[in-house]
C-alpha positions in Angstrom: -28.4 75.6 82.4 -31.5 74.0 83.7 -33.0 75.4 86.8 -33.4 73.5 90.0 -37.1 73.4 89.4 -36.8 71.9 85.9 -34.4 69.3 87.2 -36.8 68.3 89.9 -39.6 68.1 87.3 -37.4 65.8 85.2 -36.7 63.6 88.2 -40.4 63.5 89.0 -41.3 62.4 85.5 -38.6 59.7 85.6 -40.0 58.5 88.9 -43.6 58.6 87.5 -42.6 56.6 84.5 -40.9 54.0 86.7 -44.0 53.7 88.9 -46.3 53.3 85.8 -44.0 50.7 84.3 -44.0 48.8 87.6 -47.8 49.0 87.9 -48.5 47.6 84.4 -47.7 44.0 85.2 -50.0 44.2 88.3 -52.8 45.4 86.1 -52.3 42.7 83.5 -52.4 40.0 86.2 -56.2 40.5 86.3 -56.3 39.0 82.8 -57.6 35.4 82.5 -54.6 34.4 80.3 -52.4 31.9 82.2 -49.0 33.2 83.3 -46.3 32.7 80.7 -43.6 30.1 81.3 -40.2 29.7 79.6 -41.7 26.9 77.6 -44.4 29.0 75.8 -42.3 32.2 75.4 -41.0 33.2 72.1 -37.2 33.5 71.6 -37.3 37.3 71.9 -39.5 37.2 75.0 -37.3 34.6 76.7 -34.2 36.7 76.0 -35.9 39.7 77.6 -36.8 37.7 80.7 -33.3 36.5 81.1 -31.8 40.0 80.8 -34.2 41.1 83.6 -32.4 38.8 85.9 -29.0 40.5 85.3 -27.8 42.5 88.3 -28.6 46.2 88.1 -26.2 49.0 89.2 -26.8 49.9 92.8 -28.4 53.3 93.5 -28.3 54.3 89.8 -28.4 58.1 89.6 -31.2 59.8 87.6 -30.5 63.5 87.8 -29.9 65.4 84.6 -26.2 66.4 84.3 -25.2 69.9 83.1 -24.8 70.4 79.4 -21.0 70.5 79.1 -19.2 70.1 75.8 -16.2 67.9 75.2 -12.9 69.4 74.1 -13.2 72.7 76.1 -10.5 71.6 78.5 -7.1 71.1 76.9 -5.2 67.9 77.6 -2.6 69.6 79.7 -5.3 70.9 82.1 -7.2 67.6 82.2 -6.7 66.1 85.7 -7.1 62.4 84.7 -5.0 62.6 81.6 -2.2 64.6 83.1 -2.1 62.6 86.3 -1.4 59.4 84.3 1.6 61.1 82.7 3.4 61.8 86.0 6.0 59.1 86.6 6.0 57.1 89.9 9.2 57.8 91.9 11.6 54.9 92.3 15.1 54.4 93.8 16.8 54.4 90.4 15.8 58.0 89.6 18.2 60.9 89.8 17.6 63.9 92.1 16.6 65.9 89.1 14.0 63.4 88.0 12.5 63.2 91.5 12.3 67.0 91.7 10.6 67.1 88.3 7.9 64.7 89.6 7.2 66.9 92.6 6.9 70.0 90.4 4.7 68.4 87.8 2.3 67.3 90.5 2.4 70.7 92.2 1.5 72.5 89.0 -1.4 70.1 88.3 -2.8 70.6 91.8 -3.0 74.3 91.2 -4.0 74.5 87.5 -6.1 71.5 86.4 -9.5 72.6 85.0 -13.0 71.4 85.8 -16.6 72.5 85.8 -18.9 71.5 88.7 -22.0 69.3 88.6 -24.0 70.7 91.5 -27.0 68.4 90.8 -30.2 70.2 91.9 -28.5 73.3 93.3 -28.5 76.6 91.5 -25.0 77.4 92.9 -22.7 76.6 95.8 -20.5 78.8 98.0 -18.3 78.5 101.0 -16.5 81.0 103.3 -12.8 81.4 103.8 -12.4 83.0 107.2 -8.6 83.4 106.7 -9.2 86.2 104.3 -12.1 87.9 106.1 -10.1 90.9 107.2 -8.3 91.6 103.9 -11.6 91.1 102.0 -13.6 93.3 104.2 -15.8 90.6 105.7 -17.0 90.9 109.3 -19.0 88.3 111.1 -20.4 90.7 113.7 -21.7 93.2 111.1 -23.0 90.4 108.8 -20.8 91.2 105.8 -19.9 87.6 105.3 -20.3 87.3 101.5 -17.1 89.4 100.9 -15.1 86.2 101.6 -17.5 83.7 100.1 -16.3 81.8 97.1 -19.0 80.9 94.7 -19.3 78.1 92.1 -21.8 77.8 89.2 -22.6 75.1 86.7 -21.3 75.5 83.2 -18.5 77.8 84.3 -14.9 76.6 84.6 -12.5 76.6 87.6 -8.9 75.7 88.2 -7.0 73.8 90.9 -8.1 72.2 94.1 -10.0 74.8 96.0 -8.5 76.6 99.0 -10.6 75.7 102.1 -9.1 76.9 105.4 -7.3 74.4 107.7 -7.7 71.4 105.4 -5.3 68.9 103.8 -7.5 67.3 101.2 -5.8 65.3 98.4 -6.4 66.0 94.7 -6.4 62.2 94.1 -9.9 62.2 95.7 -11.1 64.3 92.7 -10.1 61.6 90.2 -13.2 59.3 90.8 -15.5 62.4 90.5 -13.8 63.8 87.4 -15.2 63.0 83.9 -12.1 62.9 81.7 -14.0 63.8 78.5 -15.6 67.0 79.8 -13.9 67.9 83.1 -17.3 67.7 84.8 -16.9 67.0 88.5 -19.6 65.5 90.7 -19.7 68.0 93.6 -22.1 66.0 95.7 -19.4 64.4 97.9 -17.7 67.8 98.2 -21.0 69.4 99.4 -21.8 66.5 101.6 -18.5 66.9 103.5 -18.8 70.7 104.0 -18.1 72.0 107.5 -21.3 73.6 108.8 -21.0 76.4 111.4 -17.2 76.4 110.8 -15.5 77.8 113.9 -19.0 78.4 115.4 -19.3 81.4 113.1 -19.1 80.7 109.4 -22.2 79.0 107.9 -20.1 76.8 105.6 -16.3 76.3 105.7 -16.0 74.0 102.7 -14.9 70.4 102.6 -12.0 69.2 104.8 -11.7 66.2 102.4 -11.6 67.9 99.0 -10.1 71.3 99.8 -6.6 72.1 100.9 -4.3 75.0 102.0 -0.9 76.4 101.3 1.0 73.9 103.5 -1.0 70.8 102.6 -0.6 71.7 98.9 3.2 71.5 99.4 2.8 68.4 101.6 1.0 66.3 98.9 3.6 67.4 96.3 6.4 66.3 98.6 4.5 63.1 99.3 4.9 62.0 95.7 8.5 61.1 96.8 8.6 61.1 100.6 7.0 59.2 103.5 9.1 60.8 106.2 7.1 63.9 107.1 5.2 63.8 110.4 3.3 67.0 110.0 1.6 68.8 107.2 0.9 72.2 108.8 3.2 75.3 108.7 3.8 75.1 112.4 5.2 71.5 112.0 7.8 72.4 109.4 11.2 71.5 110.9 13.7 68.8 111.7 11.4 67.5 114.5 8.9 66.2 111.9 11.3 65.0 109.2 11.9 68.2 107.2 15.5 68.9 106.2 17.0 72.4 106.4 18.4 73.9 103.2 21.5 75.6 104.5 23.1 75.8 108.0 20.7 78.3 109.7 19.8 77.6 113.3 16.3 76.7 114.5 14.8 77.0 118.0 15.5 74.1 120.3 12.1 72.6 119.4 13.4 71.9 115.9 10.4 73.8 114.4 9.8 77.4 113.2 8.7 79.7 116.0 5.4 81.5 116.4 7.2 84.4 114.8 9.6 83.2 112.1 11.0 86.7 111.6 12.8 86.1 114.9 14.5 83.1 113.5 15.8 84.8 110.4 17.0 87.8 112.3 18.9 85.7 114.9 20.7 83.9 112.1 21.5 87.2 110.3 21.1 88.4 106.7 24.0 86.8 105.0 23.6 83.4 106.7 20.0 83.3 105.5 21.0 84.6 102.0 23.5 81.7 101.8 20.7 79.3 102.7 18.3 80.8 100.0 21.1 80.4 97.5 21.0 76.6 97.9 17.3 76.4 97.2 16.4 74.2 94.2 13.2 73.6 92.4 10.8 71.5 94.5 12.2 72.7 97.8 9.8 74.4 100.1 9.9 77.6 102.1 7.8 78.5 105.2 7.1 81.3 107.5 4.6 81.7 110.3 1.2 80.9 108.7 2.2 80.3 105.0 4.2 77.9 102.8 5.3 78.0 99.2 7.4 75.8 96.8 10.3 76.9 94.7 9.8 75.9 91.0 13.4 76.7 89.9 16.8 76.8 91.4 17.5 80.1 93.1 19.0 83.0 91.0 22.0 84.3 93.0 23.9 87.6 92.4 27.1 88.3 94.3 28.5 91.7 95.3 32.1 92.5 94.5 33.2 91.6 98.0 31.8 88.1 97.7 28.6 88.6 99.7 25.2 87.9 98.3 23.2 90.8 96.8 19.7 90.3 98.4 18.0 92.8 96.2 19.0 91.2 92.9 18.9 87.5 94.0 15.5 85.8 94.0 13.5 82.6 93.8 10.5 81.8 91.5 7.8 80.0 93.5 4.2 78.7 93.4 1.6 78.7 96.2 -1.9 77.7 97.1 -3.8 80.7 98.2 -7.4 81.8 98.9 -7.3 84.6 96.3 -10.4 84.8 94.1 -10.2 88.5 93.3 -7.5 90.6 91.7 -7.4 92.7 94.9 -9.5 93.2 98.0 -13.0 94.5 97.5 -12.1 97.8 99.1 -9.3 98.2 96.4 -11.7 97.4 93.6 -10.9 93.7 93.2 -12.7 91.8 90.4 -12.9 88.1 89.7 -9.7 86.4 88.5 -9.8 85.2 85.0 -7.2 82.9 83.4 -7.2 81.7 79.7 -8.2 78.1 79.5 -8.0 77.3 75.8 -7.3 79.0 72.5 -11.0 79.6 71.8 -11.3 82.3 74.4 -12.8 80.2 77.3 -11.5 81.3 80.7 -11.4 79.8 84.1 -10.7 81.0 87.7 -7.8 79.7 89.8 -7.3 80.5 93.5 -3.6 79.5 93.7 -0.6 80.9 91.9 1.7 79.3 89.3 4.4 81.4 87.7 3.9 82.1 84.0 0.1 82.1 84.1 -1.8 85.1 83.0 -4.6 86.5 85.2 -6.8 89.3 83.9 -4.2 90.0 81.2 -1.3 90.3 83.7 1.6 87.8 83.8 2.3 86.3 87.2 6.0 86.3 87.8 5.9 84.9 91.3 9.3 86.2 92.2 10.6 87.2 95.6 14.0 88.6 96.4 16.2 87.3 99.1 15.7 90.6 100.9 12.0 90.1 100.9 12.3 86.5 102.1 14.7 87.5 104.9 12.6 90.4 106.1 9.4 88.3 106.1 10.9 85.4 108.0 11.0 82.7 105.3 12.9 79.5 106.1 13.9 76.9 103.4 13.3 73.2 103.8 13.4 70.0 101.7 12.7 66.3 102.1 15.2 63.6 103.0 14.9 61.7 99.7 16.1 64.7 97.7 19.4 65.0 99.6 20.4 61.4 99.9 19.3 61.0 103.6 16.6 58.4 102.9 16.0 55.9 100.0 12.9 55.8 97.8 10.7 53.0 99.2 8.4 50.9 97.1 4.8 51.7 98.0 2.7 49.0 99.6 -0.9 48.9 100.9 -2.7 46.1 102.5 -5.9 45.2 104.4 -4.4 42.0 105.8 -6.4 39.5 103.8 -4.8 36.9 101.5 -7.8 34.9 100.3 -9.9 35.8 97.2 -13.1 35.4 99.2 -14.1 37.6 102.1 -17.2 37.7 104.4 -18.9 41.1 104.8 -18.6 40.7 108.5 -14.8 40.2 108.2 -14.5 43.2 105.9 -16.0 45.5 108.5 -13.1 44.6 110.9 -10.2 45.3 108.4 -7.7 48.2 108.7 -5.9 49.5 105.6 -2.2 50.3 106.2 0.5 51.7 103.9 4.1 52.8 104.1 3.0 56.0 102.3 0.3 58.5 103.0 -3.2 57.1 102.2 -5.4 59.4 100.1 -8.4 57.2 99.8 -9.8 53.7 99.5 -12.1 52.8 96.5 -14.7 50.1 96.3 -15.9 48.6 92.9 -18.3 45.8 92.1 -18.3 44.3 88.6 -20.8 41.8 87.2 -19.6 38.7 85.4 -19.2 40.6 82.1 -17.0 43.2 83.8 -19.7 45.9 83.8 -19.5 48.3 86.8 -22.4 47.8 89.2 -21.2 50.0 92.1 -18.3 52.2 93.0 -17.6 54.4 96.1 -14.7 56.0 97.9 -13.7 56.8 101.4 -11.0 58.9 103.0 -10.1 60.1 106.5 -10.5 63.8 107.4 -8.1 66.2 109.1 -6.1 63.6 111.0 -2.6 65.1 110.3 0.2 63.5 108.3 1.0 60.6 110.8 -2.7 59.6 110.8 -2.7 59.0 107.0 -0.8 55.7 107.2 -3.9 53.7 108.2 -7.6 53.7 107.6 -10.5 51.8 109.2 -12.9 50.1 106.8 -15.7 50.1 109.3 -15.9 53.9 108.9 -15.9 53.5 105.1 -18.8 51.2 105.3 -21.0 52.7 108.0 -19.8 56.3 108.6 -18.9 57.6 105.1 -19.5 61.3 104.9 -19.2 61.4 101.1 -22.8 60.2 100.7 -26.1 61.4 102.0 -26.6 57.9 103.4 -23.4 57.3 105.4 -24.0 53.5 105.3 -24.3 53.5 101.5 -21.2 51.3 101.0 -22.4 48.7 103.5 -25.9 48.6 102.0 -24.6 48.2 98.5 -22.1 45.4 99.4 -24.8 43.6 101.4 -26.9 43.7 98.2 -24.1 42.2 96.1 -22.8 39.6 98.6 -23.3 36.0 97.5 -24.0 37.1 93.9 -22.2 36.4 90.7 -20.0 39.5 90.8 -16.5 40.6 91.8 -15.6 43.0 94.6 -12.4 45.1 94.1 -10.8 47.2 96.8 -8.0 49.6 95.9 -5.9 52.1 97.9 -4.6 55.3 96.4 -1.4 56.4 98.1 0.6 59.6 97.9 3.1 58.3 95.3 0.1 58.4 92.9 -0.3 54.6 92.7 -3.6 52.8 93.0 -2.7 49.6 94.8 -5.1 46.7 94.6 -5.7 45.1 98.0 -8.5 42.7 97.2 -10.2 41.2 94.2 -12.6 38.4 94.6 -15.9 37.2 96.0 -17.9 38.8 98.8 -20.1 36.6 101.0 -22.5 37.3 103.8 
């Protein structure tokens, strides 16, 4: 791996070569030879001059990327290739097919493999305040690094990272992900980090590219549903579109309480056991502060008197979690290591998927009904899985029907969708179809209801993904009134990339 110093030297030499190449024509202009015209150029010279007039890619990057081999990441852990295989939900699908879509997406979110391109950084780390106590971190005593998650180039990692109180979409990783090598451009992730998080932590990670337990379940549900009005654990309940699995009673608010154990205890053990027994793969469970997803139908064992045996009945589940050690540091925890391929390469995953192997130990991810009841777990699903709402066809629009648009008009547009919007992507192509520019924008932590619309003015002028927040506007200004094509796409939670505009941009 090249050091930050060597990369800066490389960048300096590239800049020096560019300056020298630019200066040569100025020096030659002192020659007494008359300037060339197209009439007295040779055929080769004329072709070169014509090619120089071709539009060049905007803001072409010159940093040296890490040396990452192809073929290290198997196809079933490749984010781009696996995402393409997941079907899009439609109203002709069976319940089983819809549940399979949710589970395939949930697994991919937690286990896809990548290696970071940190550009000129030696490493990058962020803090997870939620695990400060269990990992022995204490802000007041300065022991912060105990809950700091580190990333290094030419090492491999798995799943969208856990970053406290975030609901970032894994779809936003797609434009940053090299399908051949799994190399991910971390510059937008670093640019959107939360500095002085909660006025204590130096870096809380990216609210756009990280997620949490509940938002991980939310985006999996959102492959099928558009009826959830809240993506945080406190919002699970009938008030925000979640459907109870079973006939247990909720507080009058229609949500779980500040202490979900109170809810399970008021309902009673056997009533909650009967609810757990109805859980199917792709249903979710929540208790105060954490959410998980069942990956299989509940395994139910009955007593001879017909009641449910809570100790022998169980569910198998997956979860997004901030774990990055086998145990807390005080208990001798070491870095998690999962096998990535058959050649001995390993990678580190924060979340948990049943059947994976971490540090040689199989993860069963099995909780008994007794455990679920005593810890206040409540099961929920989505309306579309139980016949309470049909699967709608996804739409996205920016309210423009012409194939020509002025830049001044583009700035006033609002993108809307009937599903949750992950991001909007801008692409400029030359007349031969070569890519001149591409960029992305997404909203931050706005909550589930806020994900149905997006202002393009923010995408153009206040885009946190780039060091220059007006990067998109500057680029589009450069290509306006040129012989090129502007494309604007919207990625929605069903997985579809919906084209909203393709045409000419004018000033």
